[in-house]
C-alpha positions in Angstrom: 47.4 -102.4 23.1 45.2 -101.2 26.0 42.4 -98.9 25.2 41.5 -96.4 27.9 37.8 -96.6 27.2 36.2 -99.9 26.0 32.8 -101.3 25.3 31.9 -105.0 25.6 30.7 -106.5 22.3 30.4 -109.8 20.6 31.3 -110.9 17.1 30.7 -114.2 15.4 33.7 -115.3 13.4 34.3 -118.3 11.2 36.5 -120.8 13.1 39.3 -120.5 10.6 39.4 -116.7 11.0 39.3 -116.9 14.8 42.2 -119.4 14.7 44.2 -117.2 12.5 43.5 -114.2 14.8 44.6 -116.3 17.8 47.9 -117.2 16.1 48.5 -113.6 15.0 47.6 -112.3 18.5 50.0 -114.7 20.1 52.8 -113.6 17.8 52.2 -110.0 18.7 51.7 -110.6 22.4 48.1 -109.4 22.2 44.8 -110.8 23.3 42.4 -111.7 20.4 40.4 -108.6 21.3 43.5 -106.4 21.1 44.5 -108.0 17.8 41.1 -107.3 16.3 41.4 -103.7 17.5 44.9 -103.4 16.0 43.6 -104.7 12.7 40.5 -102.5 12.5 42.0 -99.2 13.7 44.0 -98.4 10.5 40.9 -99.3 8.4 38.8 -96.8 10.3 41.4 -94.1 9.8 41.0 -94.5 6.1 37.2 -94.1 6.1 36.0 -92.4 3.0 34.6 -88.9 3.3 31.1 -90.1 2.3 31.0 -92.6 5.2 32.2 -90.0 7.6 29.3 -87.7 6.5 26.9 -90.6 7.0 28.3 -91.2 10.6 27.8 -87.5 11.3 24.2 -87.5 10.0 23.5 -90.7 12.0 24.8 -89.1 15.2 22.8 -86.0 14.6 19.6 -88.0 14.0 20.4 -90.1 17.1 20.9 -86.9 19.2 17.6 -85.4 17.9 15.8 -88.7 18.7 17.2 -88.7 22.2 16.4 -85.0 22.8 12.8 -85.5 21.5 12.3 -88.5 23.8 13.7 -86.5 26.7 11.2 -83.7 26.2 8.2 -86.1 25.9 
């Protein structure tokens, strides 16, 4: 599972969870990063409408902040 655009990030996981992810990734032929992406993607596709609205509001506020800083 190769994403065309990626961003580097770091996540702290309990050792047991990481080990389980490693095993699952190996079984699927993925890297741990790809396995995490594969697990999270379906969850994000089921995001409740309220959360989508919050993301939209957050993005709008972020854009407004950026534009106001640009004009300062």
